[in-house]
C-alpha positions in Angstrom: 1.3 -11.3 38.5 -2.2 -11.9 38.6 -2.7 -15.3 40.9 -5.9 -16.3 39.1 -4.5 -17.3 36.3 -2.4 -20.3 35.8 1.5 -19.8 35.6 4.0 -20.3 32.4 6.3 -23.6 33.7 9.5 -21.7 33.1 9.5 -20.2 36.6 11.8 -17.4 35.0 9.3 -16.4 32.3 9.0 -12.8 32.2 6.5 -10.2 32.5 5.6 -10.4 28.7 5.0 -14.0 28.6 3.2 -14.2 31.5 1.0 -11.1 30.7 -0.1 -12.8 27.4 -0.6 -16.3 28.8 -2.8 -14.6 31.6 -5.1 -13.3 29.0 -5.1 -16.2 26.4 -6.2 -18.1 30.0 -8.7 -15.0 30.3 -10.8 -15.8 27.3 -10.2 -19.4 27.3 -13.6 -21.2 26.8 -15.3 -17.6 26.0 -14.0 -16.6 22.7 -11.8 -18.1 20.3 -8.6 -15.6 18.8 -8.5 -15.5 14.8 -5.1 -16.9 13.3 -3.5 -16.7 10.4 -0.1 -18.4 8.5 1.9 -16.6 6.7 4.0 -17.3 3.2 6.9 -15.4 1.8 7.0 -16.0 -1.3 3.5 -14.8 -3.2 4.8 -11.3 -3.7 4.8 -10.1 -0.2 4.5 -11.7 3.2 1.4 -9.4 3.6 -0.2 -12.0 1.3 -2.8 -13.4 3.7 -3.8 -10.4 5.5 -4.6 -8.7 2.9 -6.4 -10.9 1.6 -8.5 -11.5 4.7 -8.5 -7.8 5.0 -9.8 -6.9 1.6 -12.7 -9.7 2.4 -13.7 -8.6 6.3 -12.0 -5.5 7.0 -10.6 -7.5 10.0 -7.1 -8.9 10.6 -6.3 -11.8 12.6 -4.9 -11.5 16.2 -2.4 -14.2 15.8 -0.2 -14.3 13.0 1.9 -17.3 12.7 5.6 -17.5 11.5 8.0 -20.1 10.2 11.8 -20.1 10.6 11.9 -22.4 7.4 14.8 -22.0 5.1 16.9 -20.5 7.5 14.6 -17.3 7.5 15.4 -16.4 10.7 15.9 -12.5 10.2 13.0 -12.0 8.4 11.2 -14.2 11.2 12.1 -11.5 13.7 11.5 -8.6 11.8 8.2 -9.5 10.7 7.7 -10.9 14.1 8.4 -7.2 15.8 6.6 -5.4 13.6 3.4 -7.4 14.1 3.7 -7.1 18.0 4.6 -3.6 17.4 1.1 -3.0 15.3 -0.8 -4.8 18.5 -0.6 -8.2 17.3 0.3 -12.2 18.8 3.1 -14.2 17.1 3.1 -17.4 16.8 6.5 -19.3 15.6 7.0 -22.5 14.0 9.7 -24.6 12.4 10.3 -27.0 9.5 13.5 -28.0 11.0 15.7 -29.1 8.1 17.8 -32.6 9.0 20.4 -32.3 11.2 23.7 -31.3 10.9 22.7 -28.9 8.0 19.6 -29.7 6.4 17.4 -26.6 5.1 13.9 -26.4 3.9 10.3 -28.4 3.7 11.8 -31.5 1.6 14.6 -32.1 4.4 12.6 -31.8 7.2 10.3 -34.9 6.1 13.8 -36.8 5.9 15.7 -39.1 8.4 18.5 -39.0 11.2 19.7 -41.6 13.4 18.0 -40.3 16.6 19.7 -42.2 19.3 22.8 -41.0 18.0 21.3 -37.4 17.9 20.5 -37.4 21.1 23.9 -38.9 22.3 25.7 -36.3 24.2 29.5 -35.9 22.5 28.4 -37.0 19.0 29.0 -35.4 15.9 25.4 -35.4 15.3 24.1 -34.4 18.6 26.8 -31.1 18.3 25.3 -30.7 14.9 21.9 -30.6 16.2 22.6 -28.2 18.3 24.5 -25.9 17.0 21.1 -25.6 14.4 19.1 -25.6 17.9 21.1 -22.6 18.7 20.7 -20.3 15.7 17.2 -20.6 15.9 17.8 -19.8 19.8 19.2 -16.6 18.8 16.3 -15.1 16.4 13.9 -16.1 19.4 16.8 -13.8 21.9 16.5 -11.0 19.7 13.0 -11.1 20.1 13.4 -11.8 23.6 15.5 -8.3 24.2 12.4 -6.3 21.7 10.2 -7.5 24.2 7.7 -9.5 22.3 6.6 -12.8 23.6 6.2 -15.9 21.3 3.7 -18.7 21.0 6.7 -21.2 20.6 5.2 -24.4 18.9 8.5 -26.5 17.3 8.4 -30.4 16.7 4.6 -29.8 15.2 3.1 -33.0 14.4 5.5 -34.8 16.3 2.9 -38.2 16.8 2.3 -37.9 12.5 5.8 -39.5 12.1 6.3 -37.4 9.0 8.6 -35.3 9.9 12.3 -36.5 11.4 11.9 -35.1 14.8 9.0 -38.0 15.2 10.5 -40.7 13.0 12.4 -41.8 16.0 9.0 -43.2 18.5 7.5 -41.4 20.9 10.3 -41.9 23.6 12.8 -40.3 21.5 10.8 -37.3 20.6 10.1 -36.7 24.6 13.6 -36.2 24.8 14.2 -34.2 22.3 11.3 -32.1 23.2 13.1 -31.7 26.7 16.5 -31.1 25.7 15.3 -27.8 23.2 13.3 -27.0 26.2 16.1 -27.3 28.9 18.5 -26.1 26.5 16.6 -22.8 25.7 15.4 -22.0 29.2 18.2 -23.0 31.4 21.4 -22.7 28.5 20.3 -19.6 26.6 17.5 -17.9 29.0 14.8 -17.6 26.8 12.1 -16.4 28.9 9.5 -15.3 26.4 8.4 -18.0 25.2 5.1 -19.6 26.0 5.4 -23.4 24.8 3.1 -24.9 22.7 2.7 -28.9 22.0 1.1 -29.5 18.8 0.0 -33.1 17.8 -1.3 -34.4 14.5 -4.7 -35.0 14.2 -4.8 -38.5 15.5 -3.4 -37.3 19.1 -1.6 -40.3 19.8 -1.4 -41.7 23.5 2.2 -41.5 24.9 3.7 -38.6 23.0 3.2 -36.2 26.2 6.6 -34.7 27.5 4.9 -33.7 31.0 3.2 -30.9 32.5 6.3 -29.0 33.1 7.4 -28.8 29.7 3.8 -27.6 28.0 2.1 -24.6 28.6 -0.6 -25.1 25.7 -1.6 -28.1 24.0 -2.8 -28.2 20.3 -3.7 -30.3 17.6 -3.4 -29.7 13.7 -6.2 -31.2 10.8 -7.0 -30.6 7.7 -10.5 -32.5 7.8 -12.7 -29.7 8.9 -15.6 -29.1 10.9 -15.0 -28.0 14.2 -13.2 -30.9 15.4 -14.6 -31.9 18.7 -13.0 -35.6 18.8 -9.8 -33.8 18.6 -10.6 -31.4 20.9 -11.7 -33.8 23.4 -8.5 -36.2 23.0 -6.4 -33.0 23.8 -8.3 -31.9 27.2 -7.7 -36.2 28.4 -4.0 -35.6 27.6 -3.2 -32.3 28.8 -6.4 -30.9 31.9 -9.0 -28.6 31.6 -7.4 -25.5 33.3 -4.7 -24.5 30.7 -5.9 -23.5 26.7 -6.0 -26.0 23.8 -5.7 -24.2 21.1 -6.3 -25.5 17.1 -3.2 -24.7 15.8 -3.5 -25.5 12.2 -6.2 -26.3 10.0 -7.4 -25.4 6.3 -11.0 -25.2 6.9 -11.9 -22.8 9.4 -13.6 -24.1 12.0 -17.2 -22.5 12.5 -16.6 -20.8 16.4 -19.9 -20.5 17.0 -21.0 -24.1 16.0 -17.5 -25.1 18.5 -18.8 -23.7 21.2 -22.1 -25.1 20.9 -20.8 -28.4 20.7 -18.0 -28.0 23.4 -15.1 -27.5 21.3 -13.6 -24.3 23.1 -10.5 -23.7 20.8 -8.5 -20.8 22.3 -7.1 -20.2 18.5 -7.2 -21.5 15.3 -4.6 -20.8 12.9 -5.5 -21.0 9.0 -2.4 -22.5 6.8 -1.3 -20.0 4.2 -1.9 -19.4 0.5 -4.6 -21.8 -1.6 -5.6 -23.4 2.5 -6.7 -19.9 3.3 -8.6 -19.0 -0.1 -10.5 -22.4 0.2 -12.4 -21.2 2.3 -15.3 -18.9 0.5 -14.9 -15.6 1.4 -18.8 -15.7 2.4 -17.1 -18.0 5.3 -14.3 -16.0 6.2 -16.4 -12.8 7.0 -18.9 -14.9 8.7 -15.7 -15.9 11.1 -13.6 -12.7 11.1 -17.2 -10.9 12.5 -18.9 -13.5 14.7 -18.9 -12.0 18.0 -16.5 -15.2 19.7 -13.7 -14.1 17.1 -11.0 -12.3 18.6 -9.2 -10.0 15.8 -6.6 -7.7 16.1 -8.3 -5.2 17.2 -10.2 -6.9 19.4 -6.7 -7.9 21.3 -6.1 -5.5 24.4 -3.2 -3.5 24.6 0.0 -5.4 25.6 2.7 -3.1 25.4 
């Protein structure tokens, strides 16, 4: 491995993951990667990608996918296709409440996190069973040679999802539980762990350097979000990438760099959030010399 870049926290990280991380570190503070979250209910999973290409003649460097509604097989299939096209894969999970919740509304529910984190409890076993199902899908991607920007428990400090409603100490224990189970128990070595704060970026929720590869923030408030960037850097440090991993209004990358908001990537949310950006703004972003699109990526494979 190239020792000039930070290494992933997982000492057993595979070559594909480390090479992708090297690349992200190499372009960080120089350019911003374009990213787009997909939808799957608009007639085609390519709805957003087709729209961006129609408007700009380009495709995003990063495709965002979601295990929501138990779409494990579909996400695996589309992730492999995107990687084989030369793109980067990002996966989140609107995880329904354990032990058997499914879907977005369930992800906003509430459980007794203290019980869920108690080894041997029925709720703990049910939570692990759900966690392990997602691990199976990620293992399929590992076997296919696909590294993943893995961003579980997003917007945890916003406390609107069940994984944040138990407070910061319970969240930190939950994050570490998944990290250890995925790396030590399942041998998942293709993951780049992305910690996604909500826009307030609350202090005291950080699981620790040994559990996080990239820090990120979500907001739909628009603008370059310099203050959010600065808060993330204060928590996470300046050496490793910091990302804007959910947005509605796409930040002006050139203005962001002028101000010092050096986002590693942005990931625009799907459907109406994407189309709320004017076609002129979308074309401006995707053709900016500071933005990296699919065609601008190196050949990882």
